[in-house]
C-alpha positions, 0 to 999 in steps of 0.5 A: 470441504473448504470451499473458496469464494467463487468471486475470489476466482474472477478477474478483478480490473481497476476503474477509475470512476465506477457508477453502479447507476449507468449499469455498463462500464467502458474499460480502455486503455491498459485494462482493456488491452489486458482483457483483450489481449493478454487474458483473451476474455470473451463476451460473457466472461464474469469480471469483478471491477474495483473503482478508486473509491473502494467501491465493488461490483460484479459483471460480466463482459457484454460487449468487445471493439477495438481498444474498448471493453464493455461490462454489464454490472451485475450487482454490488459486492460487499465493501472489504472491510478496512484494515483494523490499524492505519499504517503509514510508511515513510520511505527514503528515495530509492532506486527505481526498481527498489522503489516499484518493489517496496510500492508493490509489496507494501500495497498488496500488504495493505499499508495505507499511505506511503511517503516518499522522502529525502534525507542526507544519504539518499542516493536518488534525487527527485526531478520536479520536471518528470514528478508527474510522469513518476507518480503516475508510474507508481500510481499504476503500480498500486492499482495493480496491486489492487486487483492482485490482494483484493484490496479495497482501494489503491494505496495512497502515495504522496509527493516527497519530501524532506526528512525534516518536514516528514518528521515535523507532520501533525500525526494522531495523537496516540501514533505509534512513531517508529524510526528504523535504525540498524544501530540501536541495540535497546529496543526491538519492534515487538517490544515497542508493540507490546501493550499497544494493540489497539493503537489507530496507526503506526507510522514507521520511517525506513532510510536509504541504503545508506542508512540514518544519520545520528543528526537525523535519529536524534531529530525524530527522537525529539519529534517522538519517534522511538527508533527499533531494530530489526535484528542483527541482519543488515537488510536492503532498504527495501526489504526492510520495508517489506518486512516491517509493514508485514510484521505490523500487520502481523501484530496489529493489523488484519494478519492477526486473528487475536488483534481482529477478535479484541478489536471486535469486543 
């Protein structure tokens, strides 16, 4: 009979700095409130702690106090293997709820790097005076997804930049570069990825609610990005991003047993 790994039955919590040598970890802030007020965990309950660097340990709650939980580390856990392909998503800034959804779901799907950007048809304006708070909010969503999906470390989220700067970045020489365009008729994603199963990096760009302009598509093509369509349906920008990352993981990443087998040989 199939049995689930007991480690996966334990609650997972994110700790910014996890030092095994100290043997004890103090959890404060939101994670402590979640443990004490929401989950109502008690002394002796087992937990898994995940550090920002991917370090993972198993331990037990040793003591609780006002706003603090002390965990005794019992053992270091084996690291989770990274996805066989590094997926980078360039996402045009979306309204708050939609952007949060993209971060949450693509993080759960194993996205490596998210780079928000502004473009001709971007409705949302990036306000520098609110930048720190917004980035902290996004990073909080990414950290929560570490616990949900049991990934090794949080999704990296960079500061937004203009579309023109994004397409001129120094991507790896063999990176597959994709830009979603609803008007593309000749190329679909599966056709583009055929024969590229062993690539190490994929960069996908998804535009705002109004899509990319023809000028932006031309500029991207000049920089080596290939326009692809996800089919005849017109998807919301947030839906397109999630679908793209899921399909890339299925075709090239750790959702594909065929890909894993091929890379291990």
